[in-house]
C-alpha positions as CSV (number, residue, x, y, z in Angstrom):
1,L,0.0,0.0,0.0
2,E,3.0,2.3,-0.4
3,G,2.0,5.6,-1.9
4,V,-1.7,5.1,-1.0
5,T,-3.4,8.0,0.9
6,G,-5.4,7.4,4.1
7,A,-8.6,8.3,2.2
8,E,-7.8,5.7,-0.6
9,M,-7.0,3.1,2.1
10,R,-10.3,3.8,3.9
11,S,-12.3,3.5,0.7
12,K,-10.6,0.6,-1.1
13,W,-9.5,-1.5,2.0
14,P,-11.8,-0.5,4.9
15,Q,-10.9,-3.6,7.0
16,V,-7.2,-3.1,6.5
17,Y,-7.6,0.6,7.5
18,A,-9.6,-0.3,10.6
19,T,-7.0,-2.8,11.8
20,W,-4.2,-0.3,11.0
21,R,-5.9,2.4,13.2
22,N,-7.0,0.1,16.0
23,D,-4.3,-2.6,16.3
24,P,-1.4,-1.7,14.0
25,G,0.9,-4.4,15.5
26,S,-1.4,-7.2,14.3
27,L,-1.7,-6.1,10.7
28,V,0.3,-7.6,7.9
29,M,0.2,-5.1,5.0
30,P,-1.0,-6.6,1.7
31,N,2.1,-7.6,-0.3
32,G,4.2,-6.4,2.6
33,E,5.2,-7.1,6.1
34,S,3.8,-6.5,9.6
35,L,5.2,-3.9,12.0
36,V,6.5,-6.8,14.1
37,Q,8.5,-8.1,11.1
38,L,9.7,-4.5,10.3
39,Q,10.7,-4.0,13.9
40,E,12.6,-7.3,14.1
41,R,14.5,-6.5,10.8
42,A,15.3,-2.9,11.9
43,W,16.3,-3.9,15.4
44,R,18.6,-6.6,14.1
45,A,20.3,-4.0,12.0
46,V,20.8,-1.8,15.1
47,T,22.2,-4.6,17.1
48,D,24.5,-5.7,14.2
49,L,25.8,-2.1,14.1
50,E,26.3,-2.1,17.9
51,Q,28.4,-5.3,17.7
52,A,30.5,-4.0,14.8
53,H,31.4,-0.7,16.5
54,G,32.9,0.4,19.8
55,N,31.3,2.7,22.4
56,D,33.5,5.6,21.2
57,D,32.3,5.4,17.6
58,V,29.7,7.8,16.3
59,L,27.3,6.4,13.7
60,V,24.7,8.1,11.6
61,V,21.8,5.8,10.6
62,V,19.4,7.0,7.9
63,S,16.1,5.2,7.6
64,H,12.3,5.6,7.0
65,N,9.6,6.8,9.3
66,F,8.1,3.4,10.3
67,A,11.4,1.8,10.8
68,I,12.6,4.6,13.0
69,R,9.4,4.6,15.1
70,T,9.6,0.8,15.6
71,I,13.2,1.0,16.7
72,I,12.5,3.9,19.1
73,G,9.4,2.1,20.4
74,R,11.4,-1.0,21.2
75,L,14.1,1.0,22.8
76,L,11.5,2.5,25.1
77,G,9.7,-0.8,25.7
78,M,6.5,0.4,24.0
79,P,4.2,-2.2,22.5
80,L,3.4,-1.8,18.8
81,S,-0.2,-1.2,19.7
82,N,1.0,2.3,20.7
83,F,2.6,2.9,17.3
84,H,0.3,5.8,16.4
85,R,1.2,7.6,19.6
86,M,4.5,8.5,18.0
87,T,4.9,11.0,15.2
88,L,8.0,11.7,13.2
89,S,8.5,14.7,11.0
90,L,10.2,14.5,7.6
91,S,14.0,15.0,7.9
92,S,13.9,15.0,11.7
93,I,16.7,13.7,13.8
94,C,16.6,11.2,16.6
95,T,19.6,10.7,18.8
96,V,20.3,7.5,20.8
97,E,23.4,7.0,23.0
98,I,24.7,3.5,23.5
99,D,27.3,2.7,26.1
100,D,28.1,0.2,28.8
101,R,25.1,1.4,30.7
102,G,22.7,0.6,27.9
103,R,20.7,2.6,25.3
104,R,19.2,6.0,26.0
105,L,17.0,8.2,23.8
106,V,18.6,11.6,23.9
107,S,16.3,13.4,21.4
108,Y,13.3,12.5,19.3
109,N,11.9,14.3,16.2
110,S,14.3,17.2,16.3
111,T,13.7,19.6,13.5
112,C,15.8,22.5,14.7
113,H,18.2,22.1,11.8
114,L,15.4,22.8,9.3
115,S,14.3,26.3,8.2
116,P,10.9,27.3,9.8
117,E,9.0,26.8,6.5
118,N,10.3,23.2,6.3
119,R,9.4,22.2,9.8
């Protein structure tokens, strides 16, 4: 359903839309994957990066909205049923620190680097 608006989804796939709004963690997108599958794939990439780099390394990870939200949600221990409680602006920055004490969300959805008209 990539590229489909919410209105199109409501009209053409009402049951998919209802499940997406009410229980996003249980939905497998038509011809796609579930948020659970996405989260597992994205989290595996994060842990692979952690293992490949030391605590003093600084990494920049660029990804898509849903992948970032599932990673941050897992970091915070949020169930995927709360997925819609998180919003993420285009071109925003999230900062996570990882060291011997664990992982910490330092900033989320920062847009201070964008001009006011692009926020």
